[in-house]
C-alpha positions in Angstrom: -4.1 -13.1 38.4 -5.0 -16.2 36.5 -2.1 -16.9 34.2 -3.4 -20.4 33.2 -4.6 -21.5 29.8 -7.8 -20.0 28.6 -9.6 -20.5 25.2 -9.3 -16.9 24.2 -5.6 -16.9 24.8 -5.1 -20.1 22.8 -7.1 -18.5 19.9 -5.0 -15.3 20.2 -1.8 -17.4 20.2 -2.8 -19.2 17.0 -3.8 -16.1 15.1 -0.9 -13.9 16.3 1.6 -16.7 15.6 0.4 -17.0 12.1 0.2 -13.2 11.3 2.8 -11.7 13.6 5.6 -14.1 14.1 7.8 -11.7 16.1 5.2 -11.3 18.9 5.5 -13.4 22.1 3.4 -13.9 25.1 4.8 -13.1 28.5 3.7 -13.4 32.1 5.0 -11.5 35.1 4.0 -10.9 38.7 3.9 -7.1 38.1 2.1 -6.9 34.7 0.3 -10.2 34.6 -0.2 -11.7 31.1 0.9 -9.6 28.0 2.1 -9.8 24.4 5.1 -7.9 23.1 6.8 -7.5 19.8 7.7 -5.3 16.9 4.9 -4.4 14.5 6.1 -3.8 11.0 4.3 -1.0 9.3 3.5 0.1 5.8 6.7 2.1 5.3 8.9 -0.7 6.5 9.4 0.9 10.0 8.7 -1.0 13.2 7.1 0.1 16.4 7.3 -1.9 19.6 3.8 -2.9 20.8 2.7 -4.2 24.2 -0.8 -5.8 24.6 -1.7 -6.0 28.3 -4.4 -8.2 29.6 -6.4 -6.8 32.5 -7.8 -9.7 34.4 -9.5 -7.4 36.9 -11.7 -5.6 34.4 -15.3 -6.4 33.8 -15.2 -5.0 30.3 -12.8 -5.7 27.4 -9.6 -7.0 28.8 -6.9 -5.7 26.5 -5.1 -2.4 26.3 -2.4 -1.3 23.9 0.9 0.6 24.5 3.3 1.7 21.7 6.8 1.9 23.1 8.8 5.0 21.9 6.6 5.7 18.9 7.9 7.9 16.1 6.6 11.5 16.1 4.0 10.7 13.4 2.4 8.1 15.7 2.6 10.0 19.0 -1.1 11.1 18.9 -2.1 7.6 17.7 -0.2 6.0 20.7 -2.1 8.3 23.1 -5.5 7.5 21.5 -4.8 3.7 21.5 -3.7 3.8 25.2 -7.3 4.9 26.1 -9.1 2.2 24.2 -9.9 -1.3 25.3 -10.1 -4.4 23.1 -11.9 -7.7 23.5 -8.8 -9.8 22.6 -5.1 -9.5 21.9 -5.7 -10.3 18.2 -8.3 -7.5 17.8 -6.0 -5.1 19.6 -3.0 -5.9 17.4 -5.0 -5.8 14.1 -6.6 -2.5 15.0 -3.3 -1.0 16.1 -1.7 -2.1 12.8 -4.5 -0.6 10.7 -4.6 2.7 12.7 -0.8 3.2 12.5 -0.7 2.4 8.8 -3.6 4.8 8.1 -1.7 7.5 9.9 1.5 6.8 7.9 -0.5 6.8 4.7 -2.3 10.1 5.5 1.0 11.7 6.4 2.6 10.6 3.1 -0.4 11.8 1.1 -0.2 15.2 2.9 3.5 15.4 2.2 2.9 14.7 -1.5 0.1 17.2 -1.7 2.3 19.9 -0.1 5.1 19.1 -2.5 2.8 19.2 -5.6 1.3 22.5 -4.6 4.6 24.3 -4.3 
């Protein structure tokens, strides 16, 4: 695996460093190049996210894994694990939006249930 500097990685690094200060890039023999860190969500909770670069793929090179997601995000974690993204920044932004949408919808459903009782 090529773990050297690449323009996309530099751009990812700049964007992620500005928007997601707790995320860090890592490289390992087993996994290759990846990003990992806590993603703070709408309700103040955090979920650990791993963005894995697949250097063998001919398509979009990044996949997402949520580590020990809360119950409300289990289905989202499964859905995200099957998707591919063109960059780490796109993967992280999309993950944040999808997770926040799920939390918001759950909150709305909870409020609707309470108001109809």
